[in-house]
Each structure stands twice: as C-alpha cells, then as structure tokens.
PAZAPA-4460 file (N, C-alpha, C; in steps of 0.05 Angstrom, whole numbers, plus 32768, in hexadecimal, padded with zeros to 4 digits):
% residues 93
    n_x    n_y    n_z   ca_x   ca_y   ca_z    c_x    c_y    c_z   seq   type   mol
   8534   8AC0   86B2   8544   8AD1   86CE   8530   8AA9   86D6     1      M     A
   853F   8A9C   86EB   8529   8A89   8703   852C   8A91   871D     2      T     A
   851D   8A96   8721   850C   8A9B   8740   84FF   8A86   8757     3      V     A
   8505   8A83   8762   84ED   8A68   8774   84D4   8A75   8781     4      S     A
   84C3   8A66   8786   84A8   8A71   8789   84A2   8A6B   879A     5      V     A
   84AA   8A72   87C0   8498   8A61   87D3   8472   8A5B   87D8     6      R     A
   846D   8A43   87DD   8451   8A3A   87D4   844B   8A3B   87F3     7      I     A
   8439   8A55   87F7   842A   8A4B   881D   841C   8A23   881E     8      P     A
   8418   8A1B   883A   8411   89FF   883A   83FB   8A05   8830     9      T     A
   83DB   8A18   8834   83BF   8A18   8819   83C3   8A12   8807    10      Q     A
   83D5   8A21   87F6   83DB   8A13   87DD   83EA   8A00   87D1    11      L     A
   83FD   89F0   87E1   8405   89D9   87DE   83F4   89BF   87C9    12      R     A
   83EA   89BF   87D3   83D7   89AD   87CC   83D8   89AD   87A5    13      S     A
   83CD   89CA   879F   83D0   89D4   8786   83F1   89C7   8772    14      L     A
   83F7   89C4   8789   841E   89C7   877B   842F   89AA   877D    15      T     A
   8413   8999   8780   8421   8973   878C   8433   8981   87A8    16      Q     A
   8429   8987   87B5   843D   8983   87D2   8454   8993   87CC    17      G     A
   845D   89AA   87C0   8472   89B5   87B0   8474   89D5   87C0    18      V     A
   8489   89D0   87D2   848F   89F5   87E7   8496   8A0C   87CC    19      S     A
   84A2   89FB   87CD   84B1   8A12   87B7   84BB   8A0A   8796    20      E     A
   84B9   8A20   8784   84B4   8A20   876B   84C6   8A2E   875B    21      I     A
   84D7   8A2B   8748   84ED   8A34   8734   84D6   8A3F   8718    22      S     A
   84D7   8A51   8710   84CA   8A5D   8704   84D9   8A75   86F1    23      V     A
   84D7   8A7B   86E3   84E3   8A90   86CF   84D2   8AAF   86CF    24      S     A
   84DE   8ABB   86D2   84D4   8AD9   86C8   84E9   8AEF   86CB    25      G     A
   84DD   8B0B   86C1   84F7   8B1E   86CA   84E0   8B2E   86DF    26      S     A
   84C8   8B2C   86E1   84B8   8B41   86FC   84AE   8B25   8703    27      T     A
   84A7   8B3A   8723   8498   8B1C   872E   8473   8B18   8725    28      V     A
   8473   8B2B   8716   8456   8B1A   8705   845C   8B0C   86ED    29      G     A
   8470   8B09   86E0   847C   8AFD   86CD   8480   8ADB   86DA    30      E     A
   848B   8AE6   86EF   8497   8AC8   8706   847B   8ABA   8710    31      A     A
   8462   8ACC   8719   844F   8ABA   8728   843C   8AB1   8706    32      L     A
   8443   8AB2   86F5   8438   8ABA   86DC   8443   8A9C   86D1    33      A     A
   8455   8A95   86D5   846A   8A7D   86C6   8461   8A6B   86DD    34      D     A
   8451   8A7E   86FC   844D   8A59   8707   8436   8A55   86FC    35      L     A
   8423   8A69   8704   8409   8A5D   86F0   8403   8A52   86DA    36      G     A
   841B   8A5C   86C3   8417   8A3F   86AE   8421   8A22   86BE    37      T     A
   8437   8A1E   86CF   8443   8A0A   86D9   842C   89F9   86EC    38      Q     A
   8419   8A11   86F2   83FB   89F6   8709   83EC   8A08   8707    39      F     A
   83DE   8A02   86E2   83C4   8A1A   86E9   83B3   8A18   86F8    40      P     A
   83AB   8A0D   870B   8394   8A11   8728   83A1   8A27   8737    41      T     A
   83BF   8A2D   872E   83C5   8A4A   8745   83C3   8A6B   8732    42      L     A
   83B3   8A61   8720   83B2   8A7B   8710   83A4   8A88   871A    43      Q     A
   8388   8A72   871C   836D   8A8C   8731   8371   8A9C   874C    44      D     A
   837F   8A7E   8760   8386   8A7F   8774   839A   8A9F   877A    45      R     A
   83A4   8A9B   8767   83BE   8ABC   8768   83B3   8AD6   875C    46      I     A
   83B6   8AD8   8747   83AE   8AEA   8736   837E   8AEE   872D    47      F     A
   8377   8B05   872C   835D   8B06   8726   834E   8B00   8710    48      D     A
   8343   8B0E   870D   8333   8B14   86EB   8345   8B21   86D7    49      E     A
   834E   8B3B   86EB   8356   8B4F   86D6   8372   8B46   86CB    50      T     A
   838A   8B2B   86DB   839F   8B27   86DC   83AB   8B37   86F8    51      G     A
   83A4   8B4E   8702   83B6   8B4A   8717   83AF   8B3C   8736    52      A     A
   83CC   8B3B   8740   83C0   8B30   8762   83B7   8B35   8773    53      I     A
   83A3   8B1E   877A   838C   8B28   8789   8393   8B29   87A5    54      R     A
   8380   8B41   87A6   8387   8B54   87BB   8391   8B3C   87DD    55      R     A
   837E   8B24   87DC   838C   8B18   87F5   8398   8B05   87F3    56      F     A
   83B5   8B09   87D7   83C6   8AFC   87D1   83E5   8B12   87D7    57      V     A
   83F3   8B02   87F5   8407   8B1D   87F9   8426   8B05   87ED    58      N     A
   8431   8B1C   87D9   8441   8B13   87CD   845B   8B1D   87D9    59      V     A
   846E   8B19   87DB   847D   8B1C   87EB   849A   8B16   87DC    60      F     A
   84AB   8B2E   87D1   84BF   8B27   87C1   84E6   8B2A   87DC    61      L     A
   84F7   8B1C   87D7   8507   8B26   87F5   84FA   8B2D   8805    62      A     A
   84E0   8B20   8820   84D2   8B33   882C   84D0   8B46   8829    63      D     A
   84C8   8B54   880D   84B9   8B6A   880E   84A0   8B65   8802    64      E     A
   848C   8B6D   8806   8476   8B73   8801   846E   8B82   87E7    65      D     A
   8467   8B72   87CA   846A   8B82   87AF   8456   8B8D   87AB    66      V     A
   8442   8B93   87BC   842C   8BB8   87BF   8448   8BCF   87CA    67      R     A
   8456   8BC8   87D8   845B   8BDB   87DE   8477   8BE7   87CA    68      F     A
   8482   8BD0   87B1   8492   8BD7   879F   847E   8BDE   8782    69      L     A
   8491   8BC8   8777   8476   8BD7   875D   8461   8BBB   874F    70      D     A
   8457   8BAD   8767   8441   8BA7   8766   8453   8B82   874F    71      G     A
   843F   8B81   8743   8440   8B6A   8731   8458   8B6B   871C    72      S     A
   8467   8B89   8716   8474   8B94   8708   848E   8B90   870C    73      N     A
   848F   8B8E   872C   84AA   8B92   873D   84C3   8B78   8733    74      T     A
   84DD   8B83   8725   84F3   8B7A   8719   84FE   8B5F   872A    75      P     A
   8500   8B47   871E   8509   8B31   872F   852C   8B2E   8730    76      V     A
   8539   8B29   873F   8556   8B22   8737   8559   8B04   8738    77      S     A
   8569   8AF8   8729   8572   8AD8   871D   8577   8ACB   8746    78      E     A
   8562   8AB4   8745   8561   8AB1   8762   8551   8AB6   877B    79      G     A
   853E   8ACD   877B   8541   8AE1   878D   8521   8ACB   879D    80      Q     A
   8516   8ACC   87AF   8500   8AC0   87B6   84E1   8ACB   87B3    81      V     A
   84CF   8AC5   87A9   84B7   8ACD   87A5   84A1   8AC2   87BC    82      I     A
   8494   8ACA   87DA   847E   8AB5   87E5   846E   8AC0   87DB    83      S     A
   8453   8AAF   87E2   8433   8AB2   87DB   8429   8AA5   87F1    84      I     A
   8427   8ABC   87FE   8412   8AC7   881E   83FC   8ACC   882C    85      V     A
   83E5   8AB0   881C   83C9   8AB7   8825   83C5   8AD2   8835    86      P     A
   83B9   8AE1   8830   83B1   8AF6   8849   839E   8ADE   885E    87      A     A
   839C   8AE8   8877   838F   8ADC   888C   8379   8AE3   889E    88      V     A
   8364   8ADE   8897   834E   8AF2   88A9   8346   8ADF   88BB    89      A     A
   8322   8AF3   88CC   831F   8ADD   88DD   8325   8ADC   88F3    90      G     A
   8314   8AD0   890A   831E   8AC3   892A   830E   8ADE   8931    91      G     A
   8315   8ADD   8957   8310   8AEA   896D   831C   8AF3   8979    92      S     A
   831F   8B0D   8982   8324   8B0D   89A4   831F   8AF8   89BD    93      R     A
***
C-alpha cells in the first residue's frame, strides 16, 4: 500500500528538497525501508547498524509516536502519513 513520508527540513538536502515522498509498505518499517531504497543516503540517518529506528529519530504515524504503538512493526493503511521528526536537544536557560 502507498503511504506518504514527511521529510523534515534538516533532511531535505538528502531528498533533493522534496518534503513529502510516497512509499510502499504494510508497516512503518517497510515504508521507511522503501524510503531508504529511494534515497539511500537517508538509510543511515534513520536506521542504526541493527536495522532499528535510531533512538534520536522520532517517527509519527497519524500524529502518534510509533514507539507507543508497535514500533517499526506498526501497520499502516493506504494514504496514511508518516512524519520523521529529529530529536532536538541543547540550549540553555
């Protein structure tokens, strides 16, 4: 099935500036793997050496953090939107 992945501004240089990409997959993990196939330089940014989603990369499906669902095994439905949101840290008070 086809879903869309929203690419954050920080990663758009790896997608030729494209902000939303159509991918195929029946789970979040499959959809992100297809994204990695289309844009291989994103693969290392999203997944760690074990194939898990990096802990500093937040992935949302329909505004729900997939960590609180079934992680990369979370099923997706046709037309749903996956958003990649890099963690933000640093700064001072």
